[in-house]
MARSEGU-102733 format. One record per residue: residue in three letters; residue number from 1; chain; z, x negated, y negated of N, C-alpha, C, O in turn. Coordinates in pm, whole numbers, plus 50000, padded with zeros to 5 digits. Each point is the difference from the previous one (the first is absolute). Layout:
REM residues N
   res     n   chain    n.c3    n.c1    n.c2   ca.c3   ca.c1   ca.c2    c.c3    c.c1    c.c2    o.c3    o.c1    o.c2
   ALA   NUM       A       Z       X       Y       Z       X       Y       Z       X       Y       Z       X       Y
...
END
This chain:
REM residues 238
   res     n   chain    n.c3    n.c1    n.c2   ca.c3   ca.c1   ca.c2    c.c3    c.c1    c.c2    o.c3    o.c1    o.c2
   MET     1       A   92571   64240   49879   49932   49887   49937   50026   49875   50083   50115   49966   50030
   SER     2       A   49779   49965   50006   50014   49881   50084   50058   49883   49923   49979   49986   49879
   GLU     3       A   50094   49928   50194   50059   49882   49937   49891   49898   49969   49902   49989   50074
   PRO     4       A   50115   49935   49817   49900   49897   49965   49996   49892   50108   50102   49962   50057
   ALA     5       A   49778   49990   49969   49984   49897   50102   50069   49870   49957   50002   49965   49882
   THR     6       A   50053   49966   50217   50065   49872   49972   49894   49898   49959   49900   49983   50071
   PRO     7       A   50120   49948   49815   49901   49900   49956   49979   49892   50106   50095   49959   50067
   ILE     8       A   49783   49997   49946   49970   49893   50095   50057   49868   49947   49974   49962   49885
   HIS     9       A   50102   49969   50197   50059   49873   49957   49890   49896   49981   49899   50000   50070
   LYS    10       A   50123   49911   49833   49901   49898   49965   49964   49908   50117   49887   49953   50009
   VAL    11       A   50210   50022   50082   49972   49904   50107   49886   50047   50090   49932   49918   50063
   PHE    12       A   50048   50213   49944   49895   50052   50087   49861   49983   49940   49899   50029   50065
   CYS    13       A   50096   49923   49812   49871   49975   49935   49949   49858   50025   49888   49965   49960
   VAL    14       A   50194   49953   50106   49961   49862   50028   49928   49996   50134   50061   50027   50104
   ASN    15       A   49812   49940   49894   49923   49995   50124   50019   49870   50076   50003   49999   50123
   ASN    16       A   50010   49891   49803   50013   49868   50064   50092   49913   49917   49960   49949   49896
   ILE    17       A   50163   50033   50149   50098   49923   49923   49958   49854   49986   50041   49933   49906
   LYS    18       A   49878   50017   50187   49957   49860   49995   49909   49973   49880   49987   49886   49957
   SER    19       A   49951   50218   49991   49918   49980   49881   50087   49977   49877   49954   49945   49900
   HIS    20       A   50172   50097   50107   50095   49979   49892   50089   49878   50026   50042   49931   49906
   ILE    21       A   49986   50042   50222   50085   49887   50038   49918   49910   50092   50008   50014   50122
   PRO    22       A   49913   49896   49823   49910   49916   50082   50071   49892   50079   49939   49938   50087
   LEU    23       A   50189   50038   49884   50074   49898   50074   50043   50052   50137   50036   50116   50015
   THR    24       A   49959   49796   50084   50056   50029   50131   50128   49920   50015   49998   49877   49998
   LEU    25       A   50113   50192   50017   50129   49932   50010   50009   49925   50131   49981   50057   50108
   ASP    26       A   50047   49812   49883   49998   49915   50119   50112   49898   49991   50019   49937   49896
   LEU    27       A   50055   50046   50212   50109   49902   50003   49951   49858   49976   50069   49920   49937
   GLU    28       A   49812   50048   50114   49947   49865   49985   49958   49972   49857   50010   49886   49954
   ARG    29       A   49944   50214   49975   49953   49979   49863   50113   50010   49898   49984   49957   49886
   LEU    30       A   50127   50096   50154   50117   50012   49912   49965   50066   49867   50040   49952   49893
   ASN    31       A   49886   50157   50113   49954   50066   49878   50078   50129   49972   49946   50095   49943
   TYR    32       A   50180   49907   50099   50081   50121   49988   50017   50045   49855   49985   50118   49971
   ASP    33       A   50047   49789   49938   50028   50038   49862   49878   50064   49934   50012   50100   49929
   ALA    34       A   49870   49843   50094   49878   50056   49943   49970   50137   50061   49964   50094   49928
   TRP    35       A   50053   49918   50205   49977   50128   50068   50096   50106   49949   49961   50113   49974
   ARG    36       A   50166   49849   50013   50102   50094   49955   49968   50052   49860   50015   50119   49972
   GLU    37       A   49942   49791   49940   49967   50040   49863   49886   50101   49998   50008   50102   49931
   LEU    38       A   49888   49871   50146   49888   50094   50006   50041   50134   50059   49962   50106   49950
   PHE    39       A   50116   49888   50157   50036   50123   50071   50089   50088   49914   49977   50121   49991
   THR    40       A   50123   49822   49945   50090   50079   49916   49925   50057   49879   50029   50110   49954
   THR    41       A   49876   49813   49994   49920   50048   49886   49926   50128   50035   50000   50096   49923
   TYR    42       A   49936   49904   50193   49922   50118   50038   50087   50115   50047   49964   50116   49983
   CYS    43       A   50150   49853   50075   50093   50108   50035   50052   50070   49875   50017   50121   49998
   GLU    44       A   50008   49801   49898   50045   50059   49874   49889   50084   49937   50024   50109   49949
   ALA    45       A   49854   49839   50056   49887   50073   49941   49976   50133   50071   49953   50096   49938
   TYR    46       A   50078   49910   50193   49976   50122   50077   50128   50077   50031   50007   50076   50097
   ASP    47       A   50095   49902   49820   50126   50076   50010   50063   49992   50139   50052   50099   50051
   ALA    48       A   49944   49781   50009   50058   49985   50135   50100   49885   50007   50039   49958   50109
   LEU    49       A   50002   49992   49776   50089   49884   50000   50136   50032   50061   50066   49912   50055
   ASP    50       A   49976   50214   49935   50130   50037   50056   50002   49991   50152   50107   50005   50061
   HIS    51       A   49777   49983   50002   49994   49991   50147   50025   49856   50050   50021   49979   50119
   ILE    52       A   49976   49923   49789   50023   49862   50043   50110   49930   49921   50057   49902   50048
   ASP    53       A   49973   50147   49832   50093   49927   49912   50114   50091   49959   49978   50104   49937
   ASP    54       A   50145   49859   50098   50113   50086   49972   50047   49994   49855   50097   50068   49965
   THR    55       A   49838   49853   49952   50037   49998   49858   49925   50108   49922   50023   50018   49881
   TYR    56       A   49887   50054   50188   49924   50104   49935   50027   50135   50068   49981   50016   50120
   ASP    57       A   50064   50078   49799   50023   50136   50049   50094   50000   50120   50091   49917   50009
   ASP    58       A   49889   50173   50082   50088   50016   50116   49925   49961   50127   49910   50072   50043
   PRO    59       A   50126   49813   50019   49928   49956   50120   50048   50064   50129   49949   49969   50108
   THR    60       A   50150   50121   49882   50055   50061   50121   49892   50079   50075   49938   50089   49943
   PRO    61       A   50040   49878   50184   49898   50072   50078   50024   50151   49998   50115   50044   50004
   LYS    62       A   49781   50032   49990   50010   50146   49998   49920   50056   50118   49894   50060   49980
   PRO    63       A   50155   49921   50140   49924   50041   50120   49971   50149   50007   49910   50041   50074
   THR    64       A   50165   50041   49851   49976   50144   50005   49889   50043   49905   49957   50115   50002
   ASP    65       A   49998   49793   49917   49894   50031   49904   49867   49949   50056   49975   49879   49997
   PRO    66       A   49941   50209   50054   49873   49959   50062   49911   49918   49906   49938   49903   50043
   ASN    67       A   50057   50137   49831   49915   49929   49906   50051   49857   49978   49922   49905   49993
   TRP    68       A   50213   50081   49996   50058   49866   49982   49967   49913   50121   49966   49882   49983
   LYS    69       A   50045   50173   50136   49971   49923   50122   49854   49956   50004   49970   49890   50046
   LYS    70       A   49940   50194   49908   49859   49964   49999   49974   49885   49902   49926   49906   50030
   VAL    71       A   50136   50102   49853   49985   49893   49901   50057   49870   50055   49940   49894   49988
   ASP    72       A   50179   50116   50073   50065   49881   50055   49917   49936   50110   49988   49877   50007
   SER    73       A   49954   50206   50078   49916   49947   50108   49875   49933   49943   49952   49900   50054
   THR    74       A   49997   50156   49838   49883   49940   49936   50034   49863   49943   49924   49905   50017
   VAL    75       A   50189   50085   49915   50043   49871   49944   50026   49899   50112   49965   49883   49988
   LYS    76       A   50096   50164   50120   50023   49912   50114   49868   49952   50058   49987   49884   50040
   GLY    77       A   49914   50205   49963   49868   49961   50046   49936   49897   49909   49930   49909   50046
   TRP    78       A   50095   50104   49822   49951   49899   49905   50057   49862   50036   49929   49900   50003
   ILE    79       A   50201   50099   50024   50065   49872   50033   49937   49940   50124   49959   49883   50000
   TYR    80       A   50032   50195   50106   49946   49949   50126   49857   49946   49983   49964   49899   50060
   SER    81       A   49956   50170   49860   49859   49962   49989   49979   49874   49917   49890   49945   49998
   THR    82       A   50214   50009   49932   49986   49878   49920   50073   49881   50062   50021   49898   49933
   LEU    83       A   50017   50114   50195   50067   49890   50069   49903   49931   50096   49909   50062   50054
   SER    84       A   50113   49807   49965   49924   49930   50105   50047   50052   50135   50106   50061   50010
   GLN    85       A   49814   49916   50094   50034   50050   50132   50133   49943   50049   50081   50074   50057
   ASN    86       A   49943   49798   49922   50124   49937   50044   50121   50059   49928   50104   50025   50062
   THR    87       A   49883   49996   49808   50110   50058   49923   50026   50143   50042   50115   50042   50014
   LEU    88       A   49778   50033   50006   50014   50139   50045   50074   50008   50133   50087   50085   50019
   ASN    89       A   49879   49826   50073   50066   50000   50131   50149   49973   49989   50078   50048   50082
   MET    90       A   49962   49876   49816   50141   49964   49985   50084   50111   49939   50121   50005   50023
   ILE    91       A   49817   50084   49900   50081   50101   49929   49974   50144   50047   50071   50092   49960
   LEU    92       A   49828   49926   50124   49963   50136   50040   50111   50064   50086   50038   49947   50104
   LYS    93       A   50011   50166   49850   50103   50074   50072   49966   50149   49996   49919   50045   49920
   ARG    94       A   50145   50029   50169   49980   50144   50004   50110   50069   49920   50110   49948   49983
   ALA    95       A   49857   50172   49967   50097   50086   49932   50067   49931   49882   50122   50004   49989
   THR    96       A   49802   49933   49925   50054   49937   49881   49933   50058   49876   49888   50051   50005
   TYR    97       A   50185   49941   49883   49945   50042   49873   49940   49879   49928   50027   49886   50038
   ALA    98       A   49893   50139   49860   49934   49893   49927   50102   49902   49942   49978   49879   50002
   ARG    99       A   50133   50173   49947   50104   49913   49942   50056   49905   50104   50025   49884   49969
   GLN   100       A   49996   50161   50152   50054   49915   50107   49899   49891   50037   50038   49885   50024
   VAL   101       A   49836   50151   49982   49896   49901   50028   49996   49896   49889   49988   49880   50025
   TRP   102       A   50022   50168   49851   49998   49912   49883   50113   49897   50006   49979   49882   49975
   LEU   103       A   50141   50164   50059   50115   49909   50008   49987   49902   50116   50043   49885   49989
   THR   104       A   49900   50159   50122   49978   49911   50115   49907   49885   49961   50024   49885   50036
   ILE   105       A   49871   50148   49891   49906   49897   49955   50068   49904   49903   49981   49878   50009
   GLU   106       A   50097   50176   49900   50070   49915   49903   50092   49901   50070   50002   49882   49965
   ARG   107       A   50074   50165   50131   50090   49911   50074   49922   49893   50077   50040   49884   50006
   LEU   108       A   49849   50158   50052   49917   49909   50079   49952   49883   49915   49999   49886   50047
   PHE   109       A   49962   50140   49829   49945   49895   49915   50108   49925   49922   49978   49886   49960
   ARG   110       A   50136   50176   50019   50104   49936   49918   50101   49919   50081   50054   49901   49951
   ASP   111       A   49972   50140   50172   50107   49938   50077   49981   49850   50019   50095   49923   49991
   ASN   112       A   49782   50035   50037   49974   49859   50027   49934   49928   49881   49933   49899   50017
   LYS   113       A   50089   50155   49865   49932   49948   49881   50035   49854   49973   49910   49918   49979
   ASP   114       A   50218   50049   50020   50042   49864   49965   49955   49898   50104   49950   49893   49965
   SER   115       A   50067   50140   50163   49962   49905   50105   49849   49979   50001   49953   49889   50026
   ARG   116       A   49971   50218   49946   49854   49987   49995   49957   49915   49881   49905   49922   50010
   ALA   117       A   50164   50093   49877   49969   49920   49882   50025   49852   50026   49921   49915   49959
   ILE   118       A   50189   50054   50109   50031   49861   50033   49894   49943   50093   49957   49886   49983
   GLN   119       A   50001   50193   50113   49898   49956   50096   49868   49969   49928   49938   49897   50028
   LEU   120       A   50020   50189   49881   49875   49979   49928   50009   49880   49907   49904   49923   49988
   ASP   121       A   50209   50060   49946   50018   49887   49909   49994   49868   50077   49939   49904   49954
   THR   122       A   50124   50092   50162   49996   49880   50084   49858   49971   50048   49957   49885   50000
   GLU   123       A   49972   50219   50039   49861   49983   50045   49912   49945   49888   49915   49915   50024
   LEU   124       A   50107   50134   49856   49920   49956   49885   50027   49854   49966   49907   49924   49972
   ARG   125       A   50219   50037   50030   50037   49863   49965   49950   49898   50103   49977   49884   49966
   ASN   126       A   50008   50160   50158   49963   49907   50107   49857   50017   50050   49963   49947   50104
   LEU   127       A   49958   50127   49820   49862   50026   50041   49918   49871   49998   50007   49922   49906
   SER   128       A   49914   50059   50199   49914   49882   50011   49854   50044   50011   49969   50098   50069
   MET   129       A   49944   49830   49864   49859   50036   49997   49932   49982   50135   49922   50085   50043
   GLY   130       A   50106   49804   50025   49936   49972   50128   49850   49996   49986   49948   49928   49915
   ASP   131       A   49981   50147   50168   49854   50003   49997   49944   50118   49920   49879   50025   50004
   LEU   132       A   50206   50046   49924   49954   50114   49921   49909   49953   49887   50013   49889   49950
   SER   133       A   49896   50199   50010   49921   49973   49881   50088   50021   49877   50108   50058   50010
   VAL   134       A   49845   49895   49875   50077   50018   49876   50019   50148   49971   50109   50043   49964
   THR   135       A   49785   50035   50053   50009   50144   49973   50100   50068   50092   50083   50079   49954
   ALA   136       A   49911   49890   50176   50092   50061   50096   50144   49958   49972   50093   50080   50012
   TYR   137       A   49926   49793   49953   50133   49946   49973   50063   50068   49879   50116   50042   50005
   PHE   138       A   49809   49968   49887   50054   50061   49878   50018   50151   50016   50091   50058   49942
   THR   139       A   49823   50004   50137   50017   50143   50028   50129   50025   50077   50071   50097   49974
   LYS   140       A   49958   49814   50120   50123   50014   50079   50123   49982   49912   50097   50076   50013
   ILE   141       A   49901   49824   49898   50111   49980   49907   50022   50123   49914   50112   50047   49985
   LYS   142       A   49779   50004   49958   50010   50115   49911   50046   50124   50075   50077   50080   49945
   SER   143       A   49879   49939   50178   50040   50119   50076   50150   49998   50031   50066   50104   49994
   ILE   144       A   49988   49777   50038   50145   49990   50027   50078   50026   49872   50101   50070   50001
   ALA   145       A   49851   49873   49887   50067   50022   49871   49997   50147   49962   50097   50052   49945
   ASP   146       A   49792   50016   50082   49989   50142   49970   50094   50083   50086   50058   50098   49953
   LEU   147       A   49958   49863   50173   50093   50070   50088   50143   49988   49947   50076   50096   50003
   LEU   148       A   49958   49785   49949   50134   49979   49942   50021   50092   49879   50106   50061   49985
   GLU   149       A   49793   49946   49930   50012   50083   49881   50005   50149   50037   50072   50077   49936
   ASN   150       A   49851   49962   50166   50006   50140   50046   50137   50035   50054   50049   50112   49982
   LEU   151       A   50011   49791   50084   50133   50021   50057   50105   50013   49892   50091   50082   50008
   ASP   152       A   49895   49834   49889   50097   49999   49890   49931   49945   49876   49973   49880   49994
   PRO   153       A   49997   50204   49906   49934   49951   49879   50073   49884   49934   49938   49918   49932
   GLN   154       A   50194   50075   50088   50077   49889   49942   49975   49869   50072   50036   49893   49950
   ALA   155       A   49901   50113   50167   49974   49879   50079   49861   49942   49974   49953   49916   50076
   LYS   156       A   49982   50130   49818   49866   49949   49969   50002   49849   49984   50085   49946   49929
   VAL   157       A   49822   49985   50138   49995   49854   49998   49924   49954   49876   49887   50043   49978
   PRO   158       A   50173   49870   49939   49930   49950   49881   49872   49927   50037   49990   49939   50106
   ASP   159       A   49912   50069   49806   49869   49938   50024   50014   49850   50027   49932   49946   50087
   LYS   160       A   50155   49988   49838   50019   49856   50017   50051   49968   50140   49959   49901   50061
   ASN   161       A   50130   50181   49990   50053   49979   50135   49890   50014   50105   49996   49925   50097
   LEU   162       A   49914   50172   49882   49889   50017   50094   49913   49875   50004   49954   49959   50107
   VAL   163       A   50023   49980   49777   49922   49877   49994   50070   49887   50076   49937   49926   50074
   ILE   164       A   50194   50063   49907   50077   49895   50068   49995   50020   50152   49981   49904   50074
   TYR   165       A   50037   50220   49970   49993   50027   50144   49862   49967   50055   49987   49944   50109
   ALA   166       A   49909   50091   49813   49863   49972   50044   49976   49850   50014   49940   49956   50097
   ILE   167       A   50107   49966   49805   49981   49854   50004   50076   49939   50117   49948   49913   50070
   ASN   168       A   50175   50132   49949   50084   49943   50106   49942   50021   50140   50024   49920   50090
   GLY   169       A   49899   50186   49928   49946   50030   50132   49855   49959   50020   49940   50032   50102
   LEU   170       A   50005   49897   49800   49858   49962   50009   49971   49907   50116   50084   49919   50040
   SER   171       A   49796   50094   50014   49950   49907   50100   49972   49866   49933   49973   49994   49880
   SER   172       A   50035   49898   50197   49980   49865   49945   49858   49978   49950   49974   49905   49927
   ARG   173       A   49933   50183   50111   49864   49981   49953   49987   50025   49849   49897   49972   49940
   PHE   174       A   50211   50080   50000   49999   50022   49856   50089   49901   49925   50035   50024   49885
   ASP   175       A   50001   49866   50181   50086   49901   49936   49941   49947   49870   50075   49966   49908
   ASN   176       A   49794   50028   50082   49935   49944   49881   50025   50082   49873   49994   49946   49889
   VAL   177       A   50033   50183   50127   50015   50085   49881   50144   50045   49975   50027   50067   49901
   VAL   178       A   50064   49898   50188   50139   50044   49983   50057   49949   49868   50067   50074   49928
   GLY   179       A   49905   49799   50040   50050   49943   49875   49945   50072   49878   50069   50015   49899
   ILE   180       A   49806   50029   50110   49938   50073   49889   50072   50131   49975   50015   50044   49886
   ILE   181       A   50030   50019   50222   50067   50129   49988   50145   49984   49954   50051   50083   49925
   ARG   182       A   50015   49812   50121   50143   49984   49974   50034   49964   49855   50103   50043   49949
   HIS   183       A   49813   49880   49985   50042   49935   49876   49941   50050   49869   50041   49950   49895
   PRO   184       A   49866   50146   50105   49947   50042   49869   50103   50079   49919   50091   50061   50055
   ILE   185       A   49891   49938   49816   50084   50080   49910   49906   50088   49917   49913   49946   49932
   PRO   186       A   50102   50186   50070   50101   50075   50077   49969   50003   50149   49889   49969   50043
   PHE   187       A   50214   50068   50035   49986   50007   50145   49895   50105   50035   50000   50108   49941
   PRO   188       A   49911   49864   50154   49893   50096   50031   50054   50129   50060   50104   50002   50066
   SER   189       A   49822   50105   49910   50037   50129   50059   49959   50003   50147   49931   49911   50048
   PHE   190       A   50111   50193   50021   49964   50018   50140   49848   50012   50014   49941   49942   50092
   GLU   191       A   49996   50132   49818   49855   50018   50005   49928   49869   49969   49900   49967   50064
   ASP   192       A   50150   49958   49838   49938   49872   49966   50010   49902   50117   49905   49927   50029
   THR   193       A   50209   50073   50036   50020   49912   50115   49902   50033   50111   49943   49911   50063
   ARG   194       A   50039   50217   49962   49904   50041   50103   49859   49955   49964   49925   49954   50086
   SER   195       A   50038   50060   49786   49867   49958   49956   49978   49851   50021   49893   49958   50044
   ILE   196       A   50208   49961   49923   49990   49854   50019   49978   49967   50147   49915   49917   50034
   LEU   197       A   50162   50148   50052   49991   49972   50143   49870   50054   50061   49945   49940   50092
   LEU   198       A   50006   50172   49857   49871   50050   50046   49888   49902   49968   49910   49979   50081
   SER   199       A   50095   49962   49799   49900   49900   49962   50007   49878   50091   49897   49946   50041
   GLU   200       A   50225   50011   49989   50017   49884   50089   49955   50033   50141   49942   49916   50068
   GLU   201       A   50084   50205   49977   49956   50043   50132   49847   49997   50010   49945   49957   50101
   GLN   202       A   49988   50087   49795   49854   49997   49998   49949   49856   50002   49901   49970   50067
   ARG   203       A   50166   49942   49859   49960   49859   49999   50013   49939   50139   49912   49925   50044
   ILE   204       A   50197   50107   50025   50022   49948   50135   49892   50052   50095   49948   49924   50083
   LEU   205       A   50019   50204   49905   49899   50058   50088   49861   49940   49975   49923   49981   50094
   LEU   206       A   50046   49989   49780   49870   49941   49967   49985   49860   50054   49889   49958   50036
   HIS   207       A   50222   49967   49972   49996   49863   50048   50015   49989   50151   49981   49893   50057
   ARG   208       A   50053   50216   50008   50023   49995   50145   49876   49959   50079   50013   49920   50093
   PRO   209       A   49865   50130   49876   49881   49955   50074   49978   49850   49991   49959   49938   50097
   LEU   210       A   50068   50003   49785   49983   49856   49983   50099   49923   50086   49965   49898   50060
   GLN   211       A   50158   50153   49947   50101   49934   50081   49965   50010   50148   50022   49905   50075
   SER   212       A   49923   50211   49968   49964   50016   50140   49885   49908   50037   49997   49946   50111
   SER   213       A   49907   50036   49796   49887   49911   50024   50046   49856   50011   49954   49926   50087
   ALA   214       A   50137   50035   49825   50052   49863   50004   50074   49975   50129   49992   49891   50057
   HIS   215       A   50081   50210   49990   50075   49987   50125   49904   49980   50117   50027   49921   50090
   SER   216       A   49859   50152   49910   49903   49990   50108   49934   49863   50004   49977   49945   50107
   GLU   217       A   49993   49998   49774   49932   49872   49993   50090   49885   50043   49951   49900   50054
   HIS   218       A   50178   50111   49924   50091   49889   50024   50098   50026   50114   50098   49927   50015
   SER   219       A   49876   50175   50064   50096   50036   50105   50017   49890   50103   50103   49993   50066
   SER   220       A   49796   49919   49948   50011   49894   50101   50054   49871   49943   50019   49902   50072
   SER   221       A   50008   50097   49797   50048   49877   49936   50147   49979   50029   50079   50090   49974
   PRO   222       A   49963   49792   50078   50142   49975   50029   50082   49977   49875   50122   49994   50007
   SER   223       A   49812   49993   49877   50074   49970   49877   50047   50126   49928   50062   49991   49894
   LEU   224       A   49908   50130   50162   50033   50126   49934   50101   50077   50084   49980   50023   50119
   LEU   225       A   50131   50016   49815   50106   50074   50069   50004   50141   49944   50011   50020   49879
   HIS   226       A   49979   50078   50211   50000   50141   49958   50132   50064   50041   50046   49983   50113
   THR   227       A   50016   50089   49795   50121   50076   50031   49966   50147   49997   49913   50042   49923
   THR   228       A   50153   50035   50158   49963   50141   50015   50107   50097   49953   49975   50121   49995
   THR   229       A   50144   49830   49972   50103   50094   49956   49970   50047   49860   49937   49930   49921
   ASP   230       A   50108   50192   50048   49976   50061   49871   50062   49921   49887   49950   50001   49887
   SER   231       A   50161   49929   50142   50071   49928   49897   49939   49866   49971   50044   49932   49907
   SER   232       A   49855   50025   50171   49941   49867   49976   49853   49997   50033   49955   49913   50074
   ARG   233       A   49969   50181   49871   49856   50003   50025   49931   49898   49911   49938   50035   49900
   ARG   234       A   50072   49840   50137   49940   49892   49924   49931   49906   50095   50028   50001   50120
   GLN   235       A   49884   49918   49829   49936   49894   50073   50051   49868   49944   49991   49976   49880
   VAL   236       A   50062   49938   50206   50061   49875   49954   49925   49885   50062   49987   49991   50122
   ARG   237       A   49964   49920   49792   49932   49882   50051   50103   49888   50017   50086   49977   49915
   ARG   238       A   49900   49956   50199   50089   49888   50024   49956   49879   49919   50063   49894   50007
END
């Protein structure tokens, strides 16, 4: 009587792991915690969590078990296929098990966690608008804040702080509305602040043709002084 066939492991039923884990793990995006949560969830669902996490079952490699090695190689392939090219280049090694790759990635993202958080916090506090549009400026603020939260959920920046950072870095062309944003009660939200500045940006753009026309008509007048720096774009009559 022939022996019963070995059941096919669940991991071999996954055709494309990216359809289950749409995130690409990237050092620049600092999305390790979200990626880890998705990856462990699907490994548990497909009975492969013991290949990456030593708190489940027995993670000891079983090189003499061909089926175990095939499952492990599949899980390792899942990991590789969800990494950015730069991250993959940093952790790719020969003759390693999925658990070893998993730990290498964890160390890579955790070792510099505190110094990276300090760097992002400093960048956020000192961000300057310069010539950016309101949309680009607020997108940049939000992206840095999101990176901080991805790095450490406890480092989430309060909405009020985001508004303060945004105001502190504004270009002087928005001086007319800074007081409106600073003093209302209750304090405006980050979204409300962006809306106020978008309206002011539109007002400035609508009046720009009139200002250019006035400049052309009076460019030869000795009584008109034009300044060109961003901090003093005004016309002053003597």
